[in-house]
Every structure is written in C-alpha cells, then in structure tokens.
matplotlib code that plots the C-alpha trace (Angstrom):
import matplotlib.pyplot as plt

x = [-96.3, -98.1, -100.5, -104.2, -106.1, -109.8, -111.8, -114.7, -118.0, -119.4, -122.7, -124.2, -122.7, -124.3, -127.7, -127.6, -126.8, -129.7, -132.0, -130.6, -131.2, -134.8, -136.2, -139.7, -138.9, -139.8, -137.3, -134.5, -135.6, -136.3, -132.8, -131.2, -133.2, -132.2, -128.6, -128.5, -130.2, -126.9, -124.9, -127.0, -130.5, -131.3, -130.6, -132.5, -135.5, -135.3, -135.4, -138.3, -140.2, -139.6, -140.7, -143.9, -144.6, -143.9, -144.9, -147.4, -148.6, -145.1, -145.9, -142.4, -141.4, -143.8, -142.3, -138.7, -139.6, -141.6, -138.7, -136.3, -138.5, -138.8, -135.0, -134.9, -137.4, -139.9, -142.7, -145.6, -144.5, -143.8, -147.4, -148.8, -146.6, -147.4, -151.2, -151.0, -149.0, -151.6, -154.4, -152.5, -151.7, -155.5, -156.2, -153.6, -154.7, -151.2, -151.9, -148.3, -147.3, -150.3, -149.3, -145.7, -146.8, -149.2, -146.5, -144.2, -147.1, -147.5, -143.8, -144.2, -147.3, -146.0, -142.3]
y = [31.4, 29.6, 26.9, 27.5, 24.8, 24.5, 23.0, 20.9, 22.0, 19.6, 17.9, 20.3, 23.3, 22.0, 21.5, 25.1, 26.4, 24.4, 26.0, 29.5, 29.0, 27.9, 28.4, 27.6, 23.9, 21.8, 19.2, 21.5, 22.0, 18.3, 17.4, 19.8, 18.4, 14.9, 15.8, 17.6, 14.7, 12.8, 15.3, 17.9, 17.0, 20.5, 22.0, 19.1, 20.0, 23.6, 22.7, 20.2, 23.0, 25.4, 22.7, 22.0, 25.7, 26.6, 23.3, 21.5, 19.3, 17.8, 14.3, 12.7, 15.1, 13.7, 10.3, 11.5, 14.3, 11.8, 9.4, 12.1, 13.1, 9.5, 9.2, 12.3, 10.8, 13.5, 11.0, 13.4, 15.7, 12.8, 11.5, 14.9, 15.1, 11.5, 12.0, 15.0, 13.0, 10.2, 12.7, 14.2, 10.8, 10.0, 13.3, 12.5, 8.9, 7.7, 4.3, 3.1, 6.3, 6.1, 2.5, 3.5, 6.5, 4.3, 1.8, 4.6, 6.1, 2.8, 2.8, 6.3, 5.4, 2.2, 2.8]
z = [-27.6, -24.8, -25.7, -25.0, -23.3, -24.0, -21.2, -22.3, -20.8, -18.2, -18.7, -16.2, -18.1, -21.2, -19.6, -18.1, -21.6, -23.1, -20.4, -21.1, -24.8, -24.3, -20.8, -22.0, -22.8, -19.7, -20.7, -20.0, -16.4, -16.1, -17.3, -14.9, -12.0, -12.9, -13.2, -9.9, -8.3, -8.6, -6.6, -5.0, -3.8, -2.6, -6.0, -7.6, -5.5, -6.5, -10.2, -9.6, -7.8, -10.6, -13.1, -11.2, -11.0, -14.7, -16.3, -14.1, -17.0, -17.6, -16.4, -16.3, -13.5, -11.0, -10.7, -10.4, -8.0, -5.8, -5.9, -4.8, -1.9, -0.7, -0.8, 1.3, 3.7, 3.0, 2.4, 3.2, 0.4, -1.9, -1.4, -2.3, -5.5, -6.5, -6.1, -8.3, -10.8, -10.8, -11.4, -14.3, -15.7, -15.6, -17.4, -20.1, -20.4, -19.6, -18.0, -17.7, -16.0, -13.7, -12.7, -12.0, -9.9, -7.9, -7.2, -6.0, -4.0, -2.2, -1.3, 0.1, 2.1, 3.6, 4.2]

ax = plt.figure().add_subplot(projection="3d")
ax.plot(x, y, z, "-o")
ax.set_aspect("equal")
plt.show()
C-alpha cells in the first residue's frame, strides 16, 4: 500500500474557493486582488477591475487599487480611481478613508 500525500491548499487556492462559494461577496474579489498584488500585478489589476465593475461601492478597493497603479507608474489611471474613491468616501461619510485617499492622490499627482 502506497502512502497518500495530501497537499495543503495554498492561500490563493483558498481565496479562489471562497470566491467560487460566494461570487457576490465583494470581499472575496478584494482578497484575491490583494493576494495577487504580491506576485502578479497584471492579475491583481484584473481582479480590481472586476471588483470596481461589480461592486463600485466597495470603498476599501479604491485605496489599494490606486496604490497598485502608482507602483506600476500608471499615475493618470491612479488619479482617476482615487478621485472616484474620494467621492465615494464623501457619500459614505467615511472621513478617515477620504483623508487616506487624498494623501495617496497627492502622491500620484506630484510624483
């Protein structure tokens, strides 16, 4: 009898499974985007775009997506995303998020 080895799922596998289990939860897309941001910026962007399209009111995504775009030196697009995030933060009365987005916007504008 040969021993069977069980491979533990990776964090990415688990996050994909969470998304497959509930594709309507914006946090699942957000978590995937953040995880891919560590290793695959192109894939991270795809998940952020999907998140923005399907859950435009999910405020935490704007800061991290803007930050990724700045890191990729795509400042014009970062400015656009961050301005949308600032407007959303105003609508949601999230003052702390609005300040953080404004600071990141300044970085994108003056880098």
